[in-house]
C-alpha positions in Angstrom: 31.3 -21.1 -4.3 29.7 -19.9 -1.2 26.2 -20.7 -0.1 24.7 -17.3 -1.3 26.9 -16.6 -4.1 25.1 -15.2 -7.1 24.2 -17.6 -9.9 23.4 -16.7 -13.4 19.6 -17.4 -13.8 18.0 -18.8 -16.9 14.7 -18.0 -15.6 14.7 -14.6 -13.9 16.0 -11.3 -15.0 15.2 -9.3 -11.9 12.8 -11.2 -9.5 12.1 -8.2 -7.3 9.3 -7.1 -9.6 7.3 -10.0 -8.4 7.6 -9.3 -4.8 3.9 -8.7 -3.6 4.9 -5.4 -2.0 7.2 -4.1 -4.9 6.4 -0.8 -6.7 5.2 -1.1 -10.3 8.2 -1.2 -13.0 7.1 2.2 -14.3 6.0 3.7 -10.9 2.6 4.3 -11.9 -0.1 1.8 -11.1 -1.8 0.2 -14.2 -5.3 -0.2 -14.6 -6.1 2.5 -12.0 -6.1 5.7 -14.4 -9.7 6.5 -13.6 -9.4 6.0 -9.8 -6.3 8.0 -9.7 -8.1 10.9 -11.5 -10.9 10.8 -9.2 -8.5 10.9 -6.2 -6.6 13.9 -7.9 -9.6 16.0 -8.6 -10.4 15.9 -4.8 -6.6 16.7 -3.6 -6.1 19.5 -6.5 -7.4 22.2 -4.1 -4.4 21.8 -1.9 -2.4 23.9 -4.8 -5.0 26.7 -4.9 -6.2 27.0 -0.9 -3.7 25.1 0.7 -6.3 22.6 1.9 -8.1 19.8 0.1 -11.0 17.1 0.5 -10.0 14.4 2.9 -10.1 10.9 1.4 -10.9 7.6 3.0 -9.7 4.7 0.4 -10.6 1.2 1.1 -10.8 -2.1 -0.7 -9.7 -5.7 -0.3 -6.2 -6.5 0.3 -4.4 -6.8 -3.2 -6.6 -4.0 -4.9 -3.7 -1.6 -5.0 -4.4 1.1 -2.6 -1.0 1.4 -1.4 0.6 1.9 -4.5 -2.1 4.3 -6.0 -1.7 6.4 -2.7 2.1 6.3 -2.8 2.0 7.5 -6.6 -0.3 10.3 -5.6 2.2 11.4 -2.8 4.9 11.2 -5.4 3.0 13.3 -7.9 2.0 15.8 -5.5 5.7 16.4 -4.4 6.7 16.5 -8.1 4.1 19.1 -9.0 4.9 21.3 -5.9 8.5 21.1 -6.8 7.7 22.0 -10.4 5.3 25.0 -9.5 7.2 25.9 -6.4 4.2 25.6 -4.4 4.5 25.3 -0.6 2.8 22.0 -0.3 4.6 18.6 0.9 3.0 15.0 0.9 4.0 12.0 2.8 3.2 8.5 3.3 2.8 6.6 6.6 2.0 2.9 7.4 0.2 3.0 10.8 0.4 -1.0 10.9 4.0 -0.5 11.1 4.3 2.4 13.4 1.3 1.0 15.6 0.8 3.7 18.0 -0.2 7.4 17.6 3.2 8.6 19.0 5.4 6.7 16.6 3.0 7.5 13.7 3.5 11.1 14.5 7.3 10.8 14.7 7.3 9.2 11.4 5.1 12.3 10.0 7.2 14.9 11.4 10.3 13.0 10.4 8.9 12.7 6.8 8.7 16.5 6.8 12.2 16.9 7.4 12.6 17.2 11.1 15.0 15.0 12.8 13.7 13.5 16.0 15.8 11.5 18.5 14.7 7.9 19.2 13.7 8.8 22.7 13.3 12.0 24.9 10.5 13.9 22.9 7.0 13.7 24.1 3.8 13.9 22.0 3.3 17.4 22.9 6.6 18.4 21.5 6.0 16.6 18.3 2.8 18.3 18.0 4.5 21.7 18.5 7.2 20.8 16.0 4.3 19.8 13.3 2.4 22.9 14.1 5.4 25.1 13.3 5.9 23.4 10.1 2.5 24.4 8.9 3.4 27.9 9.0 5.2 27.9 5.7 3.4 24.8 3.8 0.4 22.9 3.5 0.6 19.1 3.9 -1.0 15.9 2.5 -0.5 13.0 4.8 -1.6 9.4 3.7 -2.0 7.1 6.6 -2.2 3.4 5.5 -3.7 0.8 7.7 -5.1 3.6 9.6 -7.4 1.1 11.8 -4.2 0.6 13.7 -4.4 3.9 15.3 -8.0 5.3 15.1 -9.2 3.3 18.3 -6.3 4.6 20.4 -8.7 6.9 22.7 -5.9 8.1 24.9 -4.5 10.0 21.9 -6.9 10.4 19.2 -4.5 11.3 16.5 -6.5 11.6 13.5 -9.0 13.9 15.3 -5.9 16.2 16.3 -4.7 16.1 12.5 -7.9 16.9 11.2 -8.3 20.0 13.2 -4.7 21.6 12.1 -4.8 24.2 9.3 -3.5 23.4 5.8 -3.4 19.5 6.6 -5.2 17.1 4.2 -5.7 13.5 5.3 -5.8 10.4 3.2 -6.8 7.5 5.4 -6.3 4.0 3.9 -8.0 0.8 5.2 -9.0 -2.6 3.8 -12.6 -2.2 5.5 -15.4 0.4 5.1 -16.5 -0.3 8.7 -13.4 1.6 9.9 -15.0 4.9 8.3 -18.4 4.1 9.6 -17.0 3.7 13.3 -15.2 6.7 13.3 -15.9 9.0 16.4 -19.1 11.0 15.7 -17.0 14.3 16.6 -14.4 13.0 14.3 -16.6 12.6 11.4 -18.3 15.8 11.7 -15.1 17.5 11.0 -13.4 15.1 8.5 -16.1 14.6 6.2 -14.2 12.4 4.1 -14.8 11.5 0.6 -15.2 7.7 0.5 -13.6 5.7 -2.4 -13.7 2.3 -3.0 -11.2 0.3 -5.1 -12.9 -2.7 -6.9 -10.7 -6.0 -7.2 -9.1 -6.1 -10.6 -10.6 -7.9 -13.3 -9.3 -10.9 -15.0 -8.2 -8.9 -18.0 -6.7 -6.2 -15.8 -5.0 -8.7 -13.6 -3.5 -10.3 -16.8 -2.2 -7.0 -17.8 -0.4 -6.2 -14.6 1.0 -9.7 -14.4 2.2 -9.7 -17.9 3.9 -6.3 -17.4 5.7 -7.6 -14.2 6.8 -10.9 -15.8 8.2 -9.0 -18.7 10.5 -7.2 -16.4 11.2 -10.0 -14.0 11.7 -13.1 -16.5 14.3 -13.9 -19.0 12.7 -13.6 -22.5 10.6 -16.9 -23.2 11.1 -18.0 -19.7 7.0 -18.2 -19.4 4.3 -18.1 -22.0 1.6 -15.8 -22.0 -0.9 -18.9 -22.0 0.7 -19.7 -18.4 0.4 -15.7 -17.4 -3.2 -15.9 -18.3 -3.8 -19.0 -16.3 -2.2 -17.6 -13.1 -4.3 -14.0 -13.8 -7.5 -16.1 -14.0 -6.7 -17.9 -10.6 -5.6 -14.6 -9.0 -8.7 -12.6 -10.2 -11.0 -15.3 -8.6 -9.4 -14.7 -5.6 -9.7 -10.9 -5.9 -5.9 -10.5 -4.9 -3.3 -9.2 -7.4 -0.6 -10.4 -4.8 -1.4 -13.9 -4.7 -0.9 -13.9 -8.7 2.6 -12.2 -8.2 3.6 -14.7 -5.6 2.5 -17.5 -7.5 4.8 -16.6 -10.6 7.6 -15.9 -8.3 7.4 -19.2 -6.9 6.7 -21.1 -9.9 10.1 -19.4 -11.2 11.9 -20.4 -8.5 10.5 -24.2 -8.7 11.7 -24.3 -12.4 15.2 -22.5 -11.6 15.7 -25.3 -9.0 14.8 -28.0 -11.4 17.5 -26.6 -13.9 14.8 -25.7 -16.4 15.1 -22.7 -18.8 11.3 -22.3 -19.0 8.5 -22.3 -16.5 6.1 -25.3 -17.0 2.7 -25.7 -16.4 3.6 -28.3 -13.3 5.6 -25.5 -12.0 2.5 -23.0 -11.8 0.4 -25.9 -10.4 3.0 -26.7 -7.8 3.3 -23.0 -6.9 -0.4 -22.6 -6.8 -0.5 -25.5 -4.0 2.3 -23.9 -2.1 0.3 -20.4 -2.1 -2.7 -22.1 -1.1 -1.2 -23.4 2.0 0.2 -20.0 2.9 -3.5 -18.7 2.5 -4.8 -21.5 4.9 -2.1 -20.6 7.5 -3.3 -16.9 7.3 -6.8 -17.9 7.8 -5.9 -20.4 10.9 -3.9 -17.5 12.4 -7.1 -15.1 11.9 -9.3 -17.8 13.6 -6.7 -18.3 16.4 -6.8 -14.3 17.2 -10.6 -14.5 17.1 -10.7 -17.2 19.4 -8.4 -15.5 21.9 -10.7 -12.4 21.8 -13.6 -14.5 22.6 -11.9 -16.2 25.5 -10.8 -12.8 26.8 -14.4 -11.8 27.1 
């Protein structure tokens, strides 16, 4: 047997559903119906006039911002295909692209244009994007938008907002990113600001139970243990901590040769996740100190 040979698990059915960044099992985010309906109400004009209300969606990490926005994009594209409406929707994570240039590359690529890795300048990307607007309206969701908001040499959001038939969904962890938008941008962007509240204990339990049913073998974990994790996760206002805890507990039980997850496995997993959170806070503190030193 090789080191990485797949073994039959008595704990897991499909562990991918417990990955913190995984999509919901049935694609639609649980416990966000009213938020999704509100967002859809503001975006529906794109099918009537080609232009809809810009949105600024914010909330703490682990409140479902990304999965909600990605679901909206999917639903827009499905409705456009069904009704043959000239509308395209796409999602970009500016936290990964980091710069206005590479964010723009991902936008035009998402709209179907093949762009070489090198050789194109920003003006050529813009020209290609503007050409695409001749035959369609676009809804562009930019996650972690703070990564490109302050790039003054290339104010990408300002440029996109001034294009016809272009609707923006800006996503951030902090409302401060909206309040700090340049005045000339705010005056034309006029975003509808939507906050996603942290999941309640009951909502957290419902989500974790749904994920557990897809991830674990039948009877590998009790509802009581899921409830315990849900309470701890909701107290921290981050659903991803609950997912990580369940995944860690399952791995701990599996390594111990168990067929069921026990309370001690959950407790060990919580300690492990707590250490990770401490490391994250220490890294944040380190970055803050470095900024102070540069001043």
